[in-house]
C-alpha positions as CSV (number, residue, x, y, z in Angstrom):
1,X,-30.0,-11.3,12.8
2,X,-33.8,-11.5,12.9
3,X,-35.6,-8.8,10.9
4,X,-39.2,-7.7,10.9
5,X,-39.9,-5.9,7.6
6,X,-43.5,-5.8,6.5
7,X,-44.4,-7.6,3.2
8,X,-45.1,-4.2,1.7
9,X,-41.6,-3.0,2.6
10,X,-40.0,-6.0,1.0
11,X,-41.5,-5.1,-2.4
12,X,-38.9,-2.4,-2.5
13,X,-35.7,-3.9,-4.1
14,X,-33.5,-1.8,-1.9
15,X,-35.2,-2.9,1.3
16,X,-35.2,-6.5,0.1
17,X,-31.4,-6.3,-0.4
18,X,-30.8,-4.7,3.0
19,X,-32.9,-7.3,4.6
20,X,-30.7,-10.0,3.0
21,X,-27.6,-8.3,4.3
22,X,-29.0,-7.8,7.8
23,X,-30.1,-11.4,8.2
24,X,-26.5,-12.6,7.6
25,X,-25.2,-10.7,10.6
26,X,-24.7,-12.8,13.7
27,X,-23.6,-10.0,16.1
28,X,-20.2,-11.6,16.6
29,X,-18.3,-8.3,16.8
30,X,-15.3,-9.4,14.8
31,X,-15.8,-6.2,12.7
32,X,-15.1,-3.9,15.6
33,X,-11.4,-5.1,15.8
34,X,-10.7,-3.8,12.3
35,X,-12.9,-0.7,12.1
36,X,-10.8,2.5,12.0
37,X,-13.5,4.7,13.5
38,X,-14.1,2.4,16.4
39,X,-10.4,2.3,17.0
40,X,-10.2,6.1,17.1
41,X,-13.5,6.9,18.9
42,X,-14.2,3.7,20.9
43,X,-18.0,4.1,20.5
44,X,-20.0,1.0,19.6
45,X,-22.2,3.1,17.4
46,X,-19.1,4.0,15.4
47,X,-18.4,0.3,14.6
48,X,-20.0,-1.7,11.8
49,X,-22.1,-3.7,14.3
50,X,-23.4,-0.5,15.9
51,X,-24.2,1.1,12.6
52,X,-26.0,-2.1,11.5
53,X,-28.3,-1.8,14.5
54,X,-29.0,1.9,13.7
55,X,-29.7,1.1,10.0
56,X,-32.0,-1.8,10.9
57,X,-34.0,0.2,13.3
58,X,-34.4,3.1,10.9
59,X,-35.4,1.0,7.9
60,X,-37.7,-1.4,9.7
61,X,-39.7,1.4,11.2
62,X,-39.7,3.3,8.0
63,X,-39.1,6.5,9.9
64,X,-37.1,9.5,8.6
65,X,-33.4,9.4,9.6
66,X,-32.6,11.3,12.8
67,X,-29.5,13.3,13.8
68,X,-28.0,10.5,15.9
69,X,-28.2,7.9,13.1
70,X,-26.9,10.4,10.5
71,X,-23.9,11.3,12.7
72,X,-22.7,7.7,13.0
73,X,-23.4,6.8,9.4
74,X,-21.6,9.9,8.2
75,X,-18.6,8.9,10.3
76,X,-18.3,5.6,8.4
77,X,-15.3,5.7,6.0
78,X,-16.7,2.9,3.8
79,X,-13.2,1.4,4.0
80,X,-14.9,-2.1,4.1
81,X,-12.3,-3.6,6.4
82,X,-15.3,-5.1,8.2
83,X,-16.2,-7.1,5.0
84,X,-12.7,-8.6,5.0
85,X,-13.0,-9.6,8.6
86,X,-16.6,-10.8,8.8
87,X,-16.9,-14.6,9.0
88,X,-20.5,-14.5,8.0
89,X,-20.0,-12.6,4.7
90,X,-22.1,-9.5,5.7
91,X,-22.2,-7.3,2.6
92,X,-21.9,-4.1,4.6
93,X,-21.2,-2.0,1.5
94,X,-24.7,-2.5,0.0
95,X,-26.3,-1.9,3.4
96,X,-24.5,1.4,4.2
97,X,-25.0,2.6,0.6
98,X,-28.7,2.1,1.0
99,X,-28.7,3.9,4.3
100,X,-27.0,6.9,2.8
101,X,-29.5,7.1,0.0
102,X,-32.4,6.8,2.6
103,X,-30.8,9.6,4.7
104,X,-30.5,11.8,1.7
105,X,-34.2,11.3,1.0
106,X,-35.6,11.7,4.5
107,X,-33.2,13.9,6.5
108,X,-32.7,17.7,6.1
109,X,-29.2,18.6,7.0
110,X,-28.1,22.0,8.4
111,X,-27.7,24.6,5.6
112,X,-23.9,24.7,5.8
113,X,-23.7,20.9,5.4
114,X,-26.1,20.9,2.5
115,X,-24.1,23.7,0.8
116,X,-20.8,21.9,1.3
117,X,-22.1,18.6,0.0
118,X,-23.7,20.4,-3.0
119,X,-20.4,22.2,-3.8
120,X,-18.4,18.9,-3.6
121,X,-20.9,17.0,-5.8
122,X,-20.8,19.8,-8.4
123,X,-17.0,20.3,-8.5
124,X,-15.0,17.1,-7.7
125,X,-16.5,14.9,-10.5
126,X,-15.7,17.4,-13.2
127,X,-12.0,17.9,-14.0
128,X,-12.3,21.3,-15.5
129,X,-14.3,22.7,-12.5
130,X,-12.0,20.9,-10.1
131,X,-8.9,22.6,-11.7
132,X,-10.4,26.0,-11.2
133,X,-11.3,25.1,-7.6
134,X,-7.8,23.9,-6.9
135,X,-6.4,27.1,-8.3
136,X,-8.6,29.1,-6.0
137,X,-7.7,26.9,-3.1
138,X,-4.0,27.3,-3.9
139,X,-4.4,31.1,-3.7
140,X,-6.4,30.9,-0.5
141,X,-4.2,28.3,1.2
142,X,-1.9,30.8,3.0
143,X,-5.0,32.1,4.8
144,X,-6.4,28.6,5.7
145,X,-5.8,29.2,9.5
146,X,-8.3,32.1,9.3
147,X,-11.1,29.7,8.3
148,X,-13.5,29.0,11.2
149,X,-14.8,25.8,9.7
150,X,-12.3,22.9,9.8
151,X,-13.9,21.5,6.7
152,X,-13.1,24.6,4.7
153,X,-9.5,24.5,6.1
154,X,-9.3,20.9,4.9
155,X,-10.4,21.9,1.4
156,X,-7.7,24.6,1.2
157,X,-5.0,22.2,2.5
158,X,-6.0,19.7,-0.2
159,X,-4.6,22.0,-3.0
160,X,-1.3,20.6,-4.3
161,X,1.8,22.8,-4.6
162,X,1.6,22.6,-8.4
163,X,-1.4,21.9,-10.5
164,X,-0.3,19.8,-13.5
165,X,-1.2,20.8,-17.1
166,X,-4.0,19.0,-18.9
167,X,-2.8,15.7,-20.4
168,X,-4.0,15.2,-24.0
169,X,-3.6,11.5,-23.4
170,X,-7.0,11.7,-21.5
171,X,-8.8,12.8,-24.8
172,X,-10.8,10.1,-26.6
173,X,-8.4,8.1,-28.9
174,X,-6.8,4.7,-29.4
175,X,-3.1,4.0,-28.6
176,X,-1.5,1.1,-30.5
177,X,0.6,-1.4,-28.6
178,X,4.4,-1.1,-28.8
179,X,4.8,-4.9,-28.7
180,X,2.8,-7.7,-30.3
181,X,-0.8,-7.2,-29.4
182,X,-2.1,-9.3,-26.5
183,X,-5.3,-7.6,-25.6
184,X,-7.5,-4.6,-26.2
185,X,-8.5,-2.6,-23.1
186,X,-10.3,0.6,-22.3
187,X,-8.6,2.9,-19.7
188,X,-10.8,4.8,-17.3
189,X,-9.3,8.2,-17.0
190,X,-11.3,9.3,-14.0
191,X,-12.2,12.8,-12.8
192,X,-10.3,14.1,-9.8
193,X,-7.2,12.3,-10.8
194,X,-7.1,14.1,-14.2
195,X,-6.8,17.4,-12.2
196,X,-4.6,16.3,-9.4
197,X,-2.0,14.0,-11.1
198,X,-1.9,13.5,-14.8
199,X,1.3,11.4,-14.5
200,X,-0.7,8.3,-13.4
201,X,-2.8,7.9,-16.6
202,X,0.3,8.8,-18.7
203,X,2.4,6.1,-17.0
204,X,-0.5,3.6,-17.2
205,X,-0.8,4.1,-21.0
206,X,2.9,3.8,-21.6
207,X,3.2,0.6,-19.5
208,X,0.2,-1.1,-21.0
209,X,1.4,-0.3,-24.6
210,X,4.9,-1.6,-23.7
211,X,3.4,-4.9,-22.6
212,X,1.3,-5.4,-25.7
213,X,-2.1,-3.8,-25.0
214,X,-4.0,-1.6,-27.3
215,X,-5.4,1.1,-25.1
216,X,-8.7,2.8,-25.8
217,X,-9.8,6.1,-24.2
218,X,-13.6,5.8,-24.8
219,X,-15.5,8.9,-25.9
220,X,-18.2,9.9,-23.4
221,X,-16.6,8.4,-20.2
222,X,-16.2,10.4,-17.1
223,X,-16.6,10.2,-13.3
224,X,-17.5,6.7,-12.0
225,X,-20.1,8.1,-9.7
226,X,-18.5,7.0,-6.5
227,X,-18.3,10.5,-4.9
228,X,-22.0,11.2,-5.2
229,X,-23.0,7.6,-4.7
230,X,-21.4,7.7,-1.2
231,X,-23.3,10.9,-0.5
232,X,-26.5,9.1,-1.1
233,X,-27.2,11.2,-4.2
234,X,-28.3,8.2,-6.3
235,X,-29.7,10.2,-9.2
236,X,-26.5,12.0,-9.8
237,X,-24.3,9.0,-9.3
238,X,-26.3,6.8,-11.7
239,X,-26.4,9.5,-14.3
240,X,-22.6,9.7,-14.5
241,X,-22.2,6.0,-14.2
242,X,-24.6,5.5,-17.1
243,X,-22.4,7.6,-19.3
244,X,-19.5,5.3,-18.6
245,X,-21.6,2.2,-19.2
246,X,-22.8,3.4,-22.6
247,X,-19.3,4.6,-23.6
248,X,-17.6,1.3,-22.7
249,X,-20.4,-0.9,-24.0
250,X,-20.1,0.8,-27.4
251,X,-16.4,-0.2,-27.5
252,X,-17.3,-3.7,-26.4
253,X,-19.7,-4.0,-29.3
254,X,-17.5,-2.2,-31.8
255,X,-13.9,-3.4,-31.4
256,X,-14.3,-5.7,-28.4
257,X,-12.6,-5.2,-25.0
258,X,-10.7,-7.7,-22.9
259,X,-10.8,-5.4,-19.9
260,X,-11.7,-2.0,-18.6
261,X,-8.6,-0.9,-16.7
262,X,-9.0,1.2,-13.6
263,X,-6.0,2.7,-11.8
264,X,-7.9,4.4,-9.1
265,X,-9.1,1.7,-6.7
266,X,-11.9,3.7,-5.2
267,X,-13.4,4.0,-8.7
268,X,-12.7,0.3,-9.4
269,X,-14.8,-0.8,-6.4
270,X,-17.7,1.2,-7.7
271,X,-17.4,0.2,-11.4
272,X,-17.3,-3.5,-10.4
273,X,-20.6,-2.9,-8.5
274,X,-22.4,-1.4,-11.5
275,X,-24.2,-4.7,-12.1
276,X,-25.8,-4.4,-8.7
277,X,-26.4,-0.7,-8.9
278,X,-28.3,-1.0,-12.2
279,X,-29.9,-4.4,-11.5
280,X,-33.4,-2.9,-11.7
281,X,-32.8,-0.3,-14.4
282,X,-33.0,-0.5,-18.3
283,X,-29.2,-0.6,-18.5
284,X,-29.0,-3.7,-16.3
285,X,-27.6,-6.0,-19.0
286,X,-25.0,-3.5,-20.2
287,X,-24.0,-2.6,-16.6
288,X,-23.5,-6.3,-15.8
289,X,-21.3,-6.8,-18.9
290,X,-19.2,-3.7,-18.0
291,X,-18.7,-4.7,-14.4
292,X,-17.7,-8.2,-15.4
293,X,-14.6,-7.0,-17.3
294,X,-13.7,-4.1,-15.0
295,X,-10.2,-4.8,-13.5
296,X,-7.7,-2.9,-11.4
297,X,-4.6,-2.2,-13.3
298,X,-2.6,-4.7,-11.2
299,X,-5.0,-7.5,-12.4
300,X,-4.3,-6.6,-16.0
301,X,-0.6,-6.3,-15.5
302,X,-0.5,-9.8,-14.0
303,X,-2.2,-11.1,-17.1
304,X,0.3,-9.2,-19.4
305,X,3.2,-10.9,-17.6
306,X,5.3,-8.0,-16.5
307,X,9.0,-8.9,-17.3
308,X,11.3,-9.6,-14.4
309,X,13.6,-6.6,-13.7
310,X,17.1,-6.2,-12.3
311,X,17.3,-5.4,-8.6
312,X,16.6,-1.8,-7.9
313,X,18.4,0.1,-5.2
314,X,15.1,1.4,-3.8
315,X,13.0,0.4,-0.8
316,X,9.3,0.8,-1.4
317,X,6.7,1.0,1.4
318,X,3.5,-0.2,-0.1
319,X,0.3,1.3,1.2
320,X,-2.7,-0.9,0.5
321,X,-5.7,1.2,-0.3
322,X,-8.9,0.1,1.4
323,X,-10.8,0.0,-1.8
324,X,-8.3,-2.3,-3.3
325,X,-7.6,-4.7,-0.4
326,X,-11.1,-4.7,1.1
327,X,-13.4,-3.5,-1.6
328,X,-11.9,-5.6,-4.4
329,X,-10.0,-8.2,-2.3
330,X,-6.8,-7.6,-4.2
331,X,-4.1,-7.9,-1.6
332,X,-0.9,-9.3,-3.2
333,X,-0.8,-8.3,-6.9
334,X,0.7,-4.8,-6.5
335,X,3.4,-6.1,-4.1
336,X,4.1,-9.0,-6.4
337,X,4.5,-6.7,-9.4
338,X,6.8,-4.3,-7.6
339,X,9.0,-7.2,-6.4
340,X,9.1,-8.6,-9.9
341,X,10.2,-5.3,-11.2
342,X,13.2,-5.4,-8.8
343,X,12.1,-3.2,-5.9
344,X,12.5,-4.1,-2.3
345,X,8.9,-4.0,-0.9
346,X,7.9,-3.5,2.7
347,X,4.5,-3.0,4.3
348,X,3.6,-1.0,7.5
349,X,2.0,-2.5,10.6
350,X,-1.8,-2.3,10.7
351,X,-1.8,-2.2,7.0
352,X,-5.6,-3.1,7.0
353,X,-6.4,0.3,8.6
354,X,-7.6,3.2,6.5
355,X,-5.4,6.3,5.9
356,X,-8.5,8.5,6.4
357,X,-8.9,9.8,2.8
358,X,-12.0,7.8,1.7
359,X,-13.3,9.9,-1.1
360,X,-14.6,13.1,0.4
361,X,-14.3,11.9,4.0
362,X,-11.1,13.9,4.6
363,X,-13.1,17.0,3.7
364,X,-16.3,16.1,5.5
365,X,-14.8,14.6,8.7
366,X,-11.3,16.3,8.9
367,X,-10.7,15.6,12.6
368,X,-11.2,11.8,12.4
369,X,-9.4,11.8,9.0
370,X,-6.5,13.7,10.5
371,X,-6.0,11.2,13.3
372,X,-6.1,8.3,10.8
373,X,-3.7,10.1,8.6
374,X,-1.2,10.7,11.4
375,X,-1.3,7.0,12.4
376,X,-0.8,5.8,8.8
377,X,2.1,8.2,8.1
378,X,3.8,7.1,11.3
379,X,3.6,3.4,10.4
380,X,4.9,4.1,6.9
381,X,7.8,6.3,8.1
382,X,8.8,3.6,10.6
383,X,9.8,1.5,7.6
384,X,12.3,4.2,6.5
385,X,11.4,3.7,2.8
386,X,12.8,5.7,-0.1
387,X,9.4,6.0,-1.6
388,X,5.7,5.2,-0.7
389,X,3.6,3.5,-3.4
390,X,-0.2,3.3,-3.5
391,X,-2.9,2.5,-6.0
392,X,-5.4,5.3,-5.3
393,X,-5.1,9.0,-5.8
394,X,-7.0,9.9,-2.7
395,X,-4.6,7.9,-0.5
396,X,-1.6,9.4,-2.3
397,X,-2.9,13.0,-1.6
398,X,-3.7,12.2,2.0
399,X,-0.4,10.5,2.9
400,X,1.6,12.9,0.8
401,X,0.2,15.8,2.8
402,X,1.8,14.4,6.0
403,X,5.3,13.2,5.0
404,X,8.4,14.3,3.1
405,X,8.8,10.9,1.6
406,X,7.8,10.8,-2.1
407,X,4.5,9.2,-2.7
408,X,3.8,7.7,-6.2
409,X,1.4,5.4,-7.9
410,X,2.4,1.8,-8.2
411,X,2.2,2.0,-12.0
412,X,4.7,5.0,-12.1
413,X,7.3,2.7,-10.5
414,X,6.5,-0.2,-12.8
415,X,6.6,2.1,-15.9
416,X,10.0,3.5,-14.8
417,X,11.4,0.0,-14.1
418,X,10.4,-1.1,-17.6
419,X,11.8,1.8,-19.6
420,X,9.6,4.8,-18.8
421,X,10.7,8.1,-17.2
422,X,11.6,8.5,-13.6
423,X,8.5,9.5,-11.6
424,X,8.2,13.2,-11.2
425,X,7.8,12.9,-7.4
426,X,11.2,11.2,-7.2
427,X,12.8,13.9,-9.5
428,X,11.5,16.7,-7.3
429,X,13.0,15.1,-4.1
């Protein structure tokens, strides 16, 4: 694609990067075939190719974002299926992230939208605040049908039936391995996950220790910054990301780390991009070092050589989170691990399509999200599984809200198969 940025514009590192991305696009349209919003809406401007044209026009002209551009960029899930499909290697993620930041700087949203985005950015990344909000949503959930705004209804529907107690395993500490030590890793405990489902981190710690990993919960870590990053709130996202970088880098310098383990794939995609996000900031070297050892938990478990288990009488439908299969290009490891543990693994048709969760997307775009959720639940239920497994808390909440089939994290099943407790979701069903 030919671009026409002025030399002065190209002095901006963000414009320079977007120019590089735009120039790799050859208009082929392969991306439209795998774009969930294009599949649902059928509008060219709701496809990656259409959004690329809108972003190019906006950035080249240096004009403030308009309502039309904002509408179609907001409808993007950032599922990154287009990046898996693109034969030209267009790095759409960096382009749309820049567009969102530009929109945040140049476009004044309606008051209700500004208020909703502010509330989400001030609550979801903070486990304590999020717990209080979930408690309030749980109380208000019976009255959700009275809410005039579908986004507010979606927020009330998000509340789980039970809010788990705080897990002290998420406090800063070091867990010794239960087997001969093979590696030393830091576990990212996350933010929303610590309020929604504490079993995931608990199972991850048990499993890693059982396989010979010393597990560090670094003091000072918190939200990865993804939620605010995808809202275009760069200052907020970089502030929280910087805390993680400093916390993990201290551990790298002190006791050494073989990996930073991330069991929420949406966070993993962002942490692995810290090197790019901070490339022009004082923390550039530390961010690059951190991103280079960031790994999804499935990558670490492959290195730790999960023992082969006896055949389990359980059929698992594996849901591939977009941030894992497209964002991190990890497609087989979770399935390989489940099979190795003895489970029968199946995958739904159109497994490349998003479930509609996508961070805050299910709260900001509930109608489109609901259609994608219904499609995903239908394809999973077609497989008639005993349980659905996923590697991302957002997907688990989204799918779990539409089916009676238990939904668990992959590590919960692997922990159970290697000596841990039966996953709570299976016990309750």
